[in-house]
N, C-alpha and C positions, 0 to 999 in steps of 0.2 A: 349375701344379698345387703346392698347399704340402705340406710334411712330414705335417702332418695330413691332406691327402686322400691322400697315397702311403700312409699307414700304415692308412687304410679299406681298401685293396684285398683282393684274395682271393688268396693262394697255395696252392700243392698241398695243404697240411694242412689249411687253412680249408674249400677245396673239398671235400675227402673227409670230413671232419667234418659239414660240413652236409649232405652226400649222406647219411651214415651215419644221422645224425638224423631224416632225412625218411624213411629207407628207400627212396632214389632209386637207381634201377639204371639208368643211360643207355641207351636204347633206340634200335635201328637203325631202328624204325618210324617214331619222331618225330625221326629224325636227329641224335640229341641226342649232341655232343661239347662238353664244358664246358671254355674256356679256363681255364687256373690260372696264367698267367705276366702279371705285373702290367707288364712292360715291353711285351708285345704290347699289352693294351688301352690303356696311354698312348698307343703307336705309333699304334694306331686313330684313336682321338680326334684326333691332331694331324694324322694324313693327311685326316680328314674336313673339317677346316677349320671347325669349328662354332665359336660366338661365343656371348655372353651374351644375344643377342636370339633364340636358336634355341629353335623347341620341336620336338624330336628324337622321332621314333618308333624305337624297336628292338622288332625281331622275336625272339622265343625267346630271353628274357633268362636263362632258366635258373636258376643260382643267385646271379646277379648282379656276375659280375665286370666285364662291359662297363659295366653300370649304374652301377655306383660310380665308374668313370672318367669316364662322361659326365656324370654330376650336377654336379659343380663348374664345368663348362665351359659350362653352357647354362641356359638360362631354365625349361626344364622337360623330363623324359622321360616320353615315354608309351611302356609297355612292354606288349608284346601277348606274351600266354603261354598257348599251348592247354593244358597240363598244370594242372591245378585246384590240386594239391599245390604245386607251384613258384610259381603265381602267388598263391596265399595266403601263402606264405613270404616273398616278396620283399619288402613292405613293412617286415616286422619286422627282416629282416638290413639293410636301408638305415637304419633307425631305429636299430638298435644300433651301427653303424660309422660313420654319418655322420649324426647327429642334427640337427645344424644346418642341413643342407638335405634333410632327409627330405621336406619338404613340396612338393619339387619334383617328385616321382615320382606319376605315375599308372598303376596296373596293370591292365590290360584282359582278363580271362580269356576269349580268344576264338581262333578259327582265323584267322589272317591272309589266308588266301585268300577268307576270307568277310566280312571285316570291312569296315565302311563310314566314309566320311569322318566322319560324326556321332559314331561310336563312338572315332574316332583324333584328334579335337580339332584338326584342319587343322594338321599339322606341317609345318614348313618345309625339314626335312632327314631321312632315314634312315639309321642307323647300326646296323648287325647283322651279327652271327655267323649268318648263316642256315643253318636245316636242308639238307643236302646234297640231299636228295632231292625238295624242291620250292622250291628256290632261284629259279630263272627264273620259274615261275609266280607266285610270291609278288610278284617284282621287277614283272612286267607288271601285276599286278593294282592294286599299289600305285601305279603311276606312271599308269594310268588312273584310280584312283578319288581320287586325292589332287592336283589340279592345285596346291595350294599348295606340294608338295614340290619343291623347286628342285635338291636335289641330293641324292646318297646316296653312301655309302659301305659296299660289303657285303663280307663274307669268304665265300667260296664254294669249292667242289671247284676246283683249279687248272684241269683241261680246261674246266670250265664258264666259268671266267674268262676263259680264251682265245676261247673260242665268242661268249661276251658283246660283247666287244671287237674281235672279227675285223672286217674291211672286205672288201670284193667282191675277189675272187680269192684270198682264203686258202683253205687246205684245209679250215678248220674254220668259215668261213664259212657259216651256216645259217639256219634260221628263227629261232632267238633272237637271233643278231645282226641280223637285219631289223628285227625286232618291237621291241627294244630302241631300235635307231636312229631309228624313227619318234619316240620320246619325248626322248631323249636321245643325248649323246655319251659313249660308254663309254671307258674307258682303265683297262688293268690296271696298278696302281701298285706292288705288291710282292708276295713271295712270304711265305708263313708255313710254318714247319716244323711238321711233325706233332707234335714233341716239346712244345708248348705246351698238348696237349689231354689231356683225360682223358675216356675212354679214347682211346688213340691211334689216331688213324684209319689206313686202309690207303693214304691219298692225301695229296698236299700240298694246301694251300689257299692261296688268292691274294685279294689287296684289289682290288675294282673301283670305280673312282671314276665317279659318271654325274653328268653336268651336263646339266640340262633346256634343250631348245632348242624352238623352235616346229616344229611337225610340217609336213610336206610338204601341199601343197594337196591334197584328195581326202577320200574316206569311209574311215575306218580300218577298219571292218568289211569293206568290200570289198577294201581292200588286204593285210589280213591273210588273208582268204580267197584270193586270189591267190598270195600268198607260200606258203600251205599247197600249193595246187596245183604251183606251180613246184617245190618242193623234193621232191613226193611222187614224181617220176620224176626224181631229180636229174641222172642221166648222159644223159638227153634234151636235144635243143635245146628252147628254150622254144615254137617251132613246135608241136613234138610233144607236149611237157609240157602245154601249155595248151589242146591239142585239144578235150577234153571241156569244159573250162571256157568256152570261146569258142563251142563247136558245132561247129566244125571246125578242121581243121588250116590250113586256107586262110584262114579269119576270123581265126584268132590270129595268122596272118603278117600279115595286114592292118592287125590292132590294133596290133601290136608296129611295125610299119613307121610307120605314123603319130604313134607315141609316140616315136619315134626311135630305137628299140631294135632292133638286128639280130635278125632272127628265128632265126638259127644261134647266137646266144648261148644260154649256159646260166645257170639261175638263181643260182648261187653268183657270178657275174660283174657282176650289176647291184646298184645303189643302192637304197634305199628310195624316193628321189626319182623314179627310174625307175619303180618298181612302182607309185607313186601316179599317174605320168603315163599307164601301161598301162591302169589303171583308169578315169581320166577320158576317155581315147578310147574306152573299151569302155561308157560311160555310169557313173551313180553306183553300182549294184549290179552283179551277175552280169549279163553280157551275154545 
């Protein structure tokens, strides 16, 4: 990043000035916490490993802190912003602060939870400071919708980061862990202090790096339905927790045994591949 690129970044004074000019008051409903520290956004871009060949999807660009750091590093940034006021202002902010690369930005005023591949221009990577309240649903939707997206670096609430990256046997391994593992390897790579945000949140944040991999053999919808059933009664053995899903506890035990899973296991101890094996033994859909 050149000296000119660095000077284009937004600091605390610029963030507050922009927000005041737009009469923007960050809302909990939209999960808005704006990053105002240039060092943090540079760190995110570096950790994402994006290159000049990448088309990067950014969800929730807000006032443009991360956007301005991404643009010099990549071919194109597609920024999806649900707030129409922020979506309208972002191109102007970029044109004022980084005019030479302003044409690399495309802004989509939409809800990322409903955005389609056609709207999002088939990005190769996702780099985003995600709204806390929808971070996991957004990641799962985009992984499903965008097969061209080979990796992602997302900033989320620290405890959510732990759940996203957890492996079998961890106390925080759960539905998000398994469903994300269907698509990608997830790894928590850094902690982000509260002080770099405005307003300051009540929790710490963390960066999670996702690297796409081939999913297990099986029907995704069937596997996800099975995962939901297994964790709905987390304290029970899989034989008991899957009794309704399978029809009876005995049938559940038979399916589990044929899949190579001990019926007395619990949902938090098995991998996404084992969940897929269970659905294969039961048939494509629900048994």
